[in-house]
C-alpha positions in Angstrom: 127.1 60.2 143.8 129.2 62.8 145.8 132.6 62.0 146.1 132.8 63.1 149.6 133.7 60.2 152.2 130.4 60.5 154.0 128.5 60.0 150.5 130.5 57.3 149.0 129.9 54.6 151.7 128.3 51.5 149.9 125.2 49.6 150.9 122.6 48.8 151.3 122.0 45.6 153.3 118.3 44.5 154.1 119.1 40.7 155.3 115.8 40.1 153.3 115.0 36.8 151.6 112.2 34.4 150.7 110.9 31.9 152.9 113.3 29.0 152.2 110.7 26.1 153.4 107.9 27.7 151.5 106.4 25.1 149.1 106.4 25.8 145.6 102.4 26.1 144.3 101.7 23.4 141.5 98.8 23.9 139.0 97.0 21.1 140.6 97.1 22.8 143.8 99.7 20.6 145.5 102.7 21.5 146.8 106.2 20.1 145.8 109.0 19.8 148.4 110.5 22.9 149.8 113.2 24.7 147.6 115.6 25.7 150.3 118.6 23.9 148.7 118.6 25.8 145.3 118.3 29.3 147.4 121.0 28.7 150.2 123.7 30.4 148.0 122.0 33.6 148.4 123.0 33.9 151.8 126.8 33.2 151.2 126.4 36.0 148.5 125.2 38.5 151.0 128.0 37.3 153.5 130.6 38.1 150.8 129.4 41.1 149.7 129.1 42.4 153.2 132.8 41.4 153.7 133.6 43.5 150.6 132.0 46.4 152.1 134.2 46.2 155.2 137.5 45.9 153.2 136.2 49.0 151.0 135.7 50.9 153.9 139.2 50.0 155.2 140.7 51.2 152.0 138.9 54.2 151.8 139.6 55.4 155.0 143.2 54.4 155.5 144.1 55.5 152.0 142.6 58.8 151.7 142.0 60.8 148.4 138.9 58.9 147.0 138.1 58.7 144.3 141.8 59.2 143.3 143.7 56.0 143.7 146.4 56.8 146.2 147.1 52.8 146.9 148.9 50.2 144.6 147.2 49.4 141.3 146.5 45.9 142.9 144.2 47.4 145.2 142.1 49.2 142.9 139.3 46.4 142.9 138.4 48.0 146.5 137.7 51.5 144.9 134.1 50.8 143.8 132.2 50.2 146.9 129.1 52.2 145.2 128.6 48.9 143.2 128.0 47.1 146.5 124.8 49.5 146.5 123.7 48.0 143.3 124.3 44.5 144.0 122.5 44.6 147.5 119.6 46.1 145.9 119.5 43.6 143.0 119.7 40.9 145.5 117.3 42.4 147.9 114.6 42.8 144.9 115.3 39.1 143.8 114.9 37.8 147.4 111.8 39.6 148.4 110.1 38.6 145.1 110.6 34.7 145.1 107.8 34.0 147.3 105.3 36.2 145.5 106.5 34.8 142.3 105.6 31.2 143.6 102.1 32.6 144.4 101.3 34.1 141.1 103.5 37.5 141.8 100.8 38.1 144.8 101.5 38.7 148.5 99.6 38.2 151.5 99.1 42.0 151.7 100.8 45.4 151.7 100.3 45.9 155.3 101.8 42.6 156.3 104.6 42.7 153.9 105.4 46.1 155.4 105.0 45.1 159.0 107.2 41.8 158.4 110.0 44.4 156.7 109.9 46.6 159.8 109.8 43.7 162.3 113.1 42.1 160.6 115.0 45.4 159.5 114.4 48.2 162.1 115.3 46.5 165.7 118.9 45.9 164.6 119.2 49.1 162.7 117.7 51.2 165.8 120.2 49.1 167.9 123.3 50.0 165.6 121.8 53.7 165.5 122.3 54.0 169.3 125.8 52.4 168.9 127.0 54.6 166.2 125.5 57.7 168.0 127.5 57.0 170.9 130.6 56.3 169.0 130.1 59.5 166.9 129.6 61.6 169.7 132.3 60.4 172.1 134.9 58.6 169.8 135.1 59.5 166.3 132.8 61.5 164.4 131.3 59.8 161.2 130.5 62.9 159.4 132.5 65.8 158.2 129.6 68.0 159.2 130.5 67.3 162.6 129.2 65.0 165.4 125.6 63.8 165.3 123.1 66.0 166.9 119.4 65.9 167.8 118.5 66.4 164.0 120.6 63.0 163.2 118.6 61.3 165.9 115.2 62.5 164.3 116.2 61.9 160.6 118.0 58.8 161.1 115.5 57.3 163.8 112.7 57.6 161.4 114.7 56.3 158.6 114.4 59.6 156.6 118.1 60.0 155.6 117.4 59.7 151.8 114.8 62.7 152.2 116.6 65.0 154.7 120.0 65.9 155.4 121.5 65.7 158.9 125.2 64.7 160.6 125.4 61.0 159.9 126.2 58.9 162.9 127.0 56.1 160.6 128.2 56.7 156.9 126.6 53.3 155.6 123.3 54.1 156.9 122.1 56.3 153.8 121.5 53.1 151.9 119.0 51.8 154.6 117.0 54.8 153.6 117.0 54.0 150.3 115.8 50.4 150.9 113.0 51.4 153.3 111.7 53.8 150.4 111.9 50.8 147.8 109.9 48.7 150.4 107.1 51.1 150.1 107.3 50.8 146.2 107.6 47.1 146.0 103.7 46.3 146.0 103.2 48.7 143.4 106.1 47.1 141.3 104.6 43.9 142.0 101.3 45.1 140.6 103.0 46.1 137.5 104.9 42.9 137.2 101.6 40.9 137.6 99.2 42.9 135.2 101.9 44.0 132.6 104.9 41.8 132.9 108.5 41.9 133.9 109.6 43.9 130.7 106.9 46.7 131.6 108.1 46.9 135.2 111.9 47.3 134.3 111.4 49.4 131.4 109.0 51.7 133.2 111.3 52.6 136.0 114.5 52.5 133.9 113.0 55.1 131.1 112.3 57.5 133.9 115.9 57.4 135.1 117.1 57.3 131.7 115.4 60.5 130.7 116.4 62.3 133.8 120.1 61.3 132.9 119.7 62.4 129.2 118.2 65.7 130.1 120.9 66.6 132.3 123.6 68.9 131.2 126.8 66.9 131.9 127.6 63.3 131.7 124.5 62.7 134.2 122.8 64.3 137.1 124.9 65.4 140.2 124.0 63.1 143.1 124.1 64.4 146.6 123.4 62.7 149.7 119.7 62.5 149.1 117.0 61.5 147.0 118.8 58.7 145.6 116.0 56.1 145.6 114.4 57.2 142.2 118.0 56.4 140.6 118.4 53.1 142.0 114.7 51.7 141.5 115.5 50.2 138.5 118.3 47.9 139.8 115.7 46.8 142.4 113.3 46.0 139.8 115.7 44.3 138.0 116.3 42.0 140.9 112.4 41.3 141.2 112.3 40.5 137.5 115.2 38.0 137.9 113.0 36.1 140.6 110.8 34.7 138.0 113.8 32.4 136.7 113.3 30.7 139.9 109.7 29.4 139.1 110.3 29.4 135.3 110.0 26.2 133.4 112.9 23.8 133.5 114.2 24.8 130.1 114.6 28.4 131.2 116.3 27.4 134.8 118.7 25.2 133.1 119.8 28.1 130.9 123.7 29.1 131.5 122.7 32.1 133.5 126.3 32.4 135.1 127.6 32.8 131.4 124.9 35.2 130.5 125.9 37.2 133.5 129.9 37.1 132.3 129.0 38.1 129.2 126.8 41.2 130.2 129.6 42.0 132.7 132.3 42.0 130.4 132.2 45.3 128.8 131.2 47.1 131.9 134.3 45.8 133.7 136.3 46.4 130.8 135.4 50.2 130.6 135.8 50.6 134.5 139.3 49.0 134.0 140.3 51.4 131.1 138.8 54.7 132.5 139.9 54.1 136.0 137.9 55.2 139.5 137.7 59.1 138.9 135.8 58.6 135.5 133.7 55.7 137.0 132.6 57.4 140.3 131.3 60.2 138.1 129.4 58.0 135.9 127.9 55.9 138.5 124.7 57.1 137.3 125.0 55.0 134.2 127.3 52.2 135.4 124.5 51.2 138.0 122.1 50.7 134.8 124.7 48.7 133.1 125.9 46.2 135.6 122.3 45.7 136.9 121.5 42.7 134.4 124.9 40.8 134.9 124.1 40.8 138.8 120.8 39.9 138.3 121.8 36.8 136.0 124.6 35.7 138.4 122.1 35.8 141.4 119.6 33.7 139.2 122.4 31.2 138.4 123.2 30.6 141.9 119.5 30.3 142.9 119.3 27.6 140.4 122.5 25.8 141.5 125.0 27.0 138.8 127.7 27.3 138.6 128.6 24.3 140.8 131.8 25.3 142.3 130.6 28.8 143.1 127.3 27.3 144.6 129.6 24.9 147.0 131.6 27.7 148.1 128.5 29.8 148.9 127.0 26.8 150.8 130.0 26.2 153.1 129.3 26.7 156.6 131.9 29.7 156.9 130.0 31.6 154.0 126.6 30.5 155.4 127.7 31.8 158.9 128.7 35.0 157.4 125.4 35.3 155.6 123.6 35.0 158.7 125.5 37.8 160.3 126.0 40.0 157.2 123.1 42.5 158.2 124.9 43.2 161.4 128.1 43.4 159.8 127.1 45.8 157.5 125.3 47.9 160.2 128.0 48.2 162.8 131.4 47.6 161.0 132.3 51.5 160.1 132.3 52.8 163.5 134.8 49.9 164.3 136.8 50.7 160.9 136.8 54.3 161.7 138.0 54.0 165.2 140.8 51.6 164.1 141.8 54.3 161.4 141.6 57.5 163.5 142.4 56.6 166.9 144.3 53.6 167.0 146.4 53.0 163.8 148.2 56.7 164.2 149.6 55.2 167.5 151.3 52.4 166.2 152.1 52.6 162.4 152.7 55.3 159.5 150.1 56.6 157.3 149.5 54.8 154.0 150.0 51.0 153.3 151.0 50.3 157.0 147.8 52.0 158.1 145.6 49.8 155.5 147.3 46.6 156.5 147.0 47.4 160.3 143.5 48.4 159.8 142.5 45.1 157.8 144.2 42.9 160.5 142.7 44.6 163.3 139.3 46.0 162.2 138.3 43.1 160.1 138.3 40.4 162.6 136.9 42.9 165.2 134.0 43.7 163.0 133.2 40.2 162.3 133.2 39.0 165.9 131.4 42.3 166.9 128.7 41.5 164.1 128.2 38.0 165.3 127.8 39.1 169.1 125.2 41.9 167.6 123.4 39.6 165.8 122.8 37.3 168.6 121.4 39.8 170.7 119.9 42.3 168.2 119.1 40.5 164.7 118.5 36.9 165.1 115.9 37.0 167.7 113.7 38.9 164.9 114.8 36.5 162.1 113.6 33.5 164.2 110.3 34.7 165.5 107.7 36.8 164.0 106.3 38.4 167.0 106.9 39.6 170.8 104.8 36.6 172.0 106.9 34.0 169.8 110.0 35.8 171.3 109.0 35.2 174.8 107.8 31.9 174.4 111.1 30.8 172.7 113.1 32.5 175.5 111.0 30.5 178.0 111.5 27.3 176.1 115.3 28.3 176.2 115.2 28.8 179.9 113.0 25.8 181.0 113.1 23.3 178.2 115.6 20.3 177.8 118.5 20.8 175.6 117.0 18.5 172.8 113.7 20.6 172.5 115.4 24.1 172.8 115.1 26.4 169.4 117.9 25.7 166.9 120.6 28.7 166.5 119.9 29.1 163.2 116.7 31.0 161.7 113.7 29.2 161.8 111.3 28.4 158.9 110.4 31.4 157.1 112.5 34.0 159.1 113.2 36.0 156.2 110.1 35.8 154.4 108.4 38.9 152.5 
């Protein structure tokens, strides 16, 4: 990954998930009760991860010099935004694969899956793109290549930013391009999982990445702004494989996956702590692969209800509410943070830590409140409804129906289904 600010923004966020009300198939053809309770924590994980991304950008922009740590040592935990890419991709693969796992690793069809993904992801993305273009043109440029131009509109509008370079309107959007390409690969990965098993699926994509890395002249291939999808495909596949735990026999589900995750993460965390951010950023190619198993296992642990204190935290109303708007928060927070750092903070505080604290105290709540409003307008309607006709019917019901019959504010059944 390039160490340039434009290419170091973490992501991605896809706001995807299984149908939380979907019945779990049984061998006799009957359906058991919905499994919503065991998966609620995933939304909380998304919310906390998105919050970390906001804090990372506050630190990245207010304390320049990345990957060199120009802030106090106790803030070093905010230096590793790239790992948010890995976590979101693992969580995305896991969430998308739960419903197919319940159905024998089959979907209702590739076309239907892609249409649902487009319906769920693109409308808020395009709205955030329009907002980012306006901010990038008239307030503060998001790219060191200059303000966005016509090429930016074309490349980012078609979600081709992982294939083609253009002045970015929003430094977080690169990861949306990666995720979009992985959606195209998802049906193929699912086929391999069904025919050959999880080990073959994960091993196949990981070997390709490992061979490329080992054949590179330096510690790993130099990563630029584009063509990151092949490098990150193994972590997405790891999440898909982990979804099998949700539908595994009880003896598998009851294993202490959170402790397994801690054991798997310990050597990676120790290595990162010892070597520091400069070395870590230069070796993200391998760190991504090393940390994916631990992330997969903690997601599986939460999905199966452990550890209980963490699940209780993730299922509190604030955590769930943050999870509901986390995609919107990811999409629009960066223009807010950049505006505060480059236009507002210099008028009131000195550079360095004063600017960092000013940015956190102002940009964080403004980003969350803006994301809440943005989600109500551009995201939640597409989560609650699967078509324009359904959306129009819901709007009519809100205008004319009695309060007791109006649609709930939360996402409806299957709003995030693959």
